N, C-alpha and C positions, 0 to 999 in steps of 0.2 A: 504494500500500500504506500501511498504518498502522504505528505504532510496533512494533518487534520487537527482540529482542536480536540483536546481531551479534558474530560472532567476529572478532577481530583477526587479520590475516594476518601471520605471522612469516616473516622472511627467512632463507634458508640459502644465498644466493648472494652473491658478492662484488661490489663495485662494478665491478670490471674485467669480470666476466662479464656484468653487466647491460648494459655498453656494447658487448659483442661481438655484433653483430646482422648479419643478412643480409637483403637485400631479396629477397623471393620473388616472382618473376613481374612482369608489367606490368599496368597497369589494363585493365579491360574484356575480360579473357580468361578463358576457362573454366579455364585452368591455374593460377589464383591460389590454389591450395590451399596451406595453411600448410606442408605437407611433401609432397614427391613420394614416390611409392612407392619403397621401398627405403632412404629416408633414415633415419638413426639419430638417436635422441634420447638426451640424457644421463641424465635422471632425471625421469620425469613426475610423481613424487610430491613434488617440492620445492615449498615455498611461496616466492612471489616478490612483492616490491613494488619500485616504482621510487622509491627513496629520494632520488634526486638530481634530481627533475623540476621542483622549484620554480624558476621564473624569472618572477616577477610583473612584469607590464607596467604602465607608467604609464597611469592611467585616472582617471575622475571620475564621480561619481553625478549623473545628470541629474534623477532624481526618483523619487517613490514613488506608487503607485496602489493602490486596493483595489476589490474587487468586493463590495459590501455584502451580507451574508447576508440582510438584510431585503428585498432585491429578489427576490421570488419570481415567476418568470414564470407567466403564466396557465395554461400547460399542466401545470405542476407544483403549482399551488395547489388546495387542496381534495381532495388525494389523500393518504390516510393512509400514514405511513411511521414507522419506528422502533419497530415493535411487538416486535422481538426484543431491544431494549435494555432495560436495567434502570436507571432513573434518568435524569438529564440532561434532564428535562422531556419525555421521550418517553412515549407516541407523539406524533407531530407531525401537525397537520392539513394538511400540505403535504410535498412532497419537498424537503428543504433542499439548499442548496449545501454540498458537503463539500470543496471545493477541486478542483483539476484535476491530472491525472496527466501531461498532455502539452499542448504548445502548438505549433501548426503554422500556416503561412501560409494565409490565406483566398484563395480563387480566385473570380473572376467572369469568364466568357467566356474561360476558359483563362489568364487573367493574374492575377498576384499583386496584391492590393489592399493598398497601404501603410496600416499602422495598424490592420488588421483581421486576426483570427486565428480558427482553429478551436481550441477548448479542450475537451479530453476529460475528462469527469467521472471521479472515482475510482469504486470499486465500491460505495461507500456508507459503511458504518461500520467497515470494516477487515477483514472476514473473511466467508467464505461462511456462517458460523453466525449472523451478525447482520444480513445485508444482503439477505435474500430479498425485502424489500419496498422496495428502493431501485431506482428506474427509471434505467437507464444512459442517458446523454445526451451530446450534443455541443453546445457553445455557440458561436455566432458572436459574437465579442467584439471591441469597439472598444477599443483600448489606445493612447492618445496622451497624452503629458505635455507641458504648456507649459514652455518653457525658453528663456532668452535670454542666458545667461552673465552675468546681473545687469546687462544693458544699462540704463543710466539708473537703476541700483539698483532695478529692478523685480523683485519677487519674487512667488511664487505660493503657494497653500496647500500644506502639507506633503504631504497626500494628495489625489489626484485620483480620483474614482470612475470605474471603467471602465463601459462600456455594453453590456448584453446586447442584441444585434440579432436574436436568434432562438435558440430551443432546439429541437434535433431529438432526439426519442426514438429510441434504437437499438432497432429492432424487426424481426421476422422474419415478415412476412406470407406469404412463399412457403414457409415450413416447411423451410428449408435447414439449420437447426441441429438436429442429432440425434446422440446418443452411440451408440457401438458396441453397447451393450446395449439399445438402443431407447429410452433415456431422452429425455424432452422438456424444454422450458424450464420454469422455475418457475411461470409463470402458468397453465400447463396443469394444474397440480396444486393450487395453493393461492395465494390472495390474501388480504389482510387483511380486506377488506370490499367493499361495493358501490361505493365510490369508485374501485375498480380495474376496474370493468366495461369501460370503454373501453380501458384498457391491456391487459386480457385479450383483447379482440377484436383489438387491434392486434398482439398477441403481442410485447409489450415485454420486452426482456431485463432481468434484474435482477442484483444483486451475488451471487446464488447461482449464476447461470449462468456468469458470467465476472467476473474481476477485471481490468478493462481498464486497462492502464497505458501502452501505447504507441500512437501514431497516426502513420502515415506517409501524408501526403496527396499523391496523384499529381496530382489536379485537383479541381474542384468536384463531380465525379461519381464519383470513385473514391478510396478510402483503404483502407489495411490497418490493422487493429486488432491489437495485441499483448496477449495475456492472460497471467495468471499462475496461474490455478487448474488448468491442465493441465501446462505452458503450451502455448498454441496461438495461431494467427493466423487471421483471416478478413477478407473484404472487405466494406466498407460504402460507401454513398453518404454522404459527410460532410454534405451539405446537407440531405438528407431523413432520414437515419438508417436507411434500409432496408438490411438485410443482403443482400449480393449473392452470397455463396458459403457452402458448408459450412466448418466450421473444419478446419484442418490442424494435426496434432500436431507437436511438436518432435522431430526425430530424435536419437537418442543417437549417440555417436561411439565409435570404438575408439581405441587409444593412438596411432594415426597420424593421427587427425583425420578418418577416413573414416566415413560413415554405416554403422552395423552392423546395421540391421534392427529395432532396438528403439526405443522412444519414451519420453519423460519423462512422469511423472504425479505428482500430489500427492494428499494425503488429502482435498482439496476437490473432486476430480474425480468427476463423477457416474457415470463408468463403473464405479466400485466399489460403487455402490448397487444394491439391488434395486428393481424397478419398484414393488413393493408398498410398500416403505419410502418411496419418493418420493411416491407417491400419498397416503400418510398424513402427508406433510411431516415425516418422522422420519429423514431422512438429509441433514443439512446439511453433514456431513463424516463421514469414517470414521476408525477408528483407524490409526495409522501402520503397524502391522504388516500391515494388509490390503494396503497398497500394496507392502510388502516381499514379500508372498507372491504378488503378481500377476506378469504377464508384463512389466510396465513397470519402468523405472528410476525410483526415488523422488527427487523434488526437493521443496523447501519451497514451500508456497503463499504466502508473502510474497516469492517470488524469480523473477518472470517478466520480461516485456519492458518494463522501465522505460526502456531506451534503444532507440529505434526510429527510424531516420533514413533518408530518401530521399537517395541519393547522386546525383551529376551524371550517372552512366551509366544512371539509372533503376532500379537495384537498391536494396535496402534493407539497411542494416546493423542487425542485430538482436542486442542485448546482453541476455543474462540478467542479472538484478539482482545476484546474489550466489552464493556457494558455501556459506554457513553455514546454520544452522538445521536443520530436519528434512530433510536432503538427503544424498544419497550422492556429491555432487560435491565434498566438502570437501577431497579430496586433490589437486585440480587447481590449477595455478599462477596462476589468475586466473579471471575470469568468461568464459564462452563467448560468442563473437561469430560469428553465422552470416550468410551472405548469402541474401537472399530475393528471388525473382522475384515481383513483385506480381500477375502474371496480367493478365487483361483485364476483370475485374469481372463475369464470368459464372460460373454454377455449373460449366460445363464446363471452365473455365480458372481455377481458384482460385489463390491465391498458393501458392508452393512454396519449400521450402528447397533451394538449389542447391549450397551448399558451406559447410564450416566454415572461417572465416577465421583464427581463432587465439584466444588468451587475452589479455584486457585485465588488466594488473596494477594493483593499487591502491597509492596512497600509504600510508605507514605510518599506522596507526590508522583508516583508512577501510575500509569493508567492504560498501558498497552503491553501485550505480549509481542515480543519481536521474533523469537524463535525458541525452539525446544530441541534438545538432543538427549538421547538415552545415555544413562550411565552403563557402560558395557557390562553385559551379563545380568543386568537387573530387570525385573518386570514390575518394579514399583518406584524406582528412583530415576528422576530426569533432571537435567540442567536447563534452566529457563532464563532467557534474557528478558528483563523488563525495561521499558523506556517511557518517555513522555514526549513533549513537543520541542525539546531543546535540540539545536540552537534556533533562535529567532532574532537574528541580527547580532551586531558586535558591541552594542552599548550596554554597559552594566551600571546600575542594577537592571537585570534582564527581565523580560516578561515571564520567563520560565527558567528555572535552573535545572541542570542535568540530573536525571534519575535513571541512569543506565547501569544496571547491576546484573550480575550473573548469580543466580540462586539455584540451590538444589532442593527439591521437594519430594516428599513421600506421597505418592498418589493415593495410597490406601489408608493413610492415617488421617481420618476425618473426625470432626466433632459432631455434636447433635444437630448442627445446622448444615451439615454436609460440607464444611469448610476444611480444606487441607491445612492442618496446623503445624505439621512437622516440616520445617523449612529453615534453610540456612543460606544466607547470601555470602558468597565467597570471594567476589571480585567486583570492584567498582571500575567501570570503563574509563572514568576520568581521573583515575589515580593508579596507572599501571607503572609498576617499578621497572626501571631500565638500568640496572647496575652495570651492565656491560656497555652502555651507551651505544646500542646497536644502530641508532639513527644518526650518530656522529655529531650531535649538536651540543654536546657538553652538558646537557640537562638530563638528569637521571630519573625523569618522569615522562610519561606519555599519556595522551588522552585520545581515545578512539572516538572522535567527535563527528557525529552524523545524526540527522534526525531519525533515520531508520537503519539501525544496526541489525539487519534481519537475517543474519546467518551465524550459526554457531554449531560446531561439531566437536564432541569429545573424541579424540583420536586414539588415546591410550590411557594408562593409569595417571599420567602426569600433565598432558598437554591438550589444549584446545586450539582450533582455528576459528577465528571470528571475522566475518566479512560484512560489507555494507550493501545496501540498496542505494544507489547514487541519487535517486529522485530526478534523474535526467529528464528534461533539460534544466531543472530547478536545482542545480548543484551548488550554487553559491549561497549557502544558507547563513553565512555571516555577513554578506554584503560587502566583502572586501575586494580589493583590486587583485584578482587572481594572478594577473600577469607579473605582478611584483613579488610574488611569493616564490621562494626557492623550489618548492614542490607544489606549485599551483596546479599543474596538470594531474599530478598523482592524487591530490585530494579531490579532484573532480572525477577521477576514475573510480571504478569499484576497487575498494581497498580491503586487504586482509591483514590481520595480525596473528602471529603465533605466540601464544603465552603458555609457559610451563610453570607448574607448581613445584616447590622444593620437595614436597612429600607426595607419595602416590595416592592422592586424595580420592581418585576415581576408582581405586581398587576396592572391591566390595569387602575386603578384610580390614580396610582402614576405617577407624571409628569416626568418620566425618560427622555423622548425624547424632552422635552420642553427646 
């Protein structure tokens, strides 16, 4: 997603109440519902945040990388994009890199390949209203940073370019994507010009069809995509980009956390458009009241599956991004977390929502999930990036201060309000220790400053890779003269940082959560 206003979550619970938690059920059982039938909750309307979760762990910056915007893969070059933008040099004679919404391990022959990843493009330029000519894609990216703890006083460049090893267009040759009102994908109705002829024939999905935010990779032939325009999920082959299943909508829940027969929807959902309006390219979104008057429960189109993570038991933890904005979920005590069965990659067995796990509570002044990564080997612990709307200009006191933190949460430890209470925040993105001065500036601190730090992956017992969604073309979020900065281009590109902890905190035998 792109920049949006966020509502701060206010607390009306005491510290003692926040610590009063119960473990509900055991892993890998169908009974891991947040509340059993007949259980009573105290007050489902209270706002909650985990104000005592900061326990930052000793760590160090290994290095920085960037994916140059100038590196346009052949498959995206010569294809018109940006025709719905006003200014910013648009339209473009290519489909630009706009940053990535998720990063997942790359597989070959069923095995994870070290240093290689699947990176999911964002929906384009931030909304269904301006991204109908952005081709959704998955990049096979090589991300490796040289580092020797300054052995022999050897140093490396501050930024190392990543390498695109292949770009797969997300496309629907088998016509599996269709809305309940009979609506088809965008290229069936309108494309910018003849440069899209091949994409039209392939039935390439665009940012008008889905705002893809989450990618849960099962293997090189099967992944589940999490969207936020409905929100919904569907299966793809991450290597080829071929859609493997119809989309499945997000079920609504009742006050006990049980599915209630309704589904979520947003004003960007095509189900609210008439076919005539779609054929004329006149329904890029609808008014909010249209969703209110429908049979669906309204949610915000900047609020889908930013957090989407394959657990060790093979299921997927699916985090909605937020409760704020144009949403009716604002009275809930945190963001919803569902469990998803990935299915088998066939139209007959698409992914499915199996249960509601509970609510994830934000730290004070955070309001958005940015990404989620599993702790290797665990079916209950995940690492979560939280964020807010920082930065918003270069003048301080600022409209909003940074709240970008990496936290670990136990998905199965919930209280009587179905709130996940066992949580520890281990890293602050605006206070990264750099004892080896890997960026060569003589300053032993680093800040990964970006509105949307939407990628994180735990790669082993010690280390993470964290990356940005650039918000292209809205990359200059401080309003500075980029041309005067030593690394002006690099901070406009998709950036990655590699951070390692001194202790093996992601090893399940390490007592991190005690």
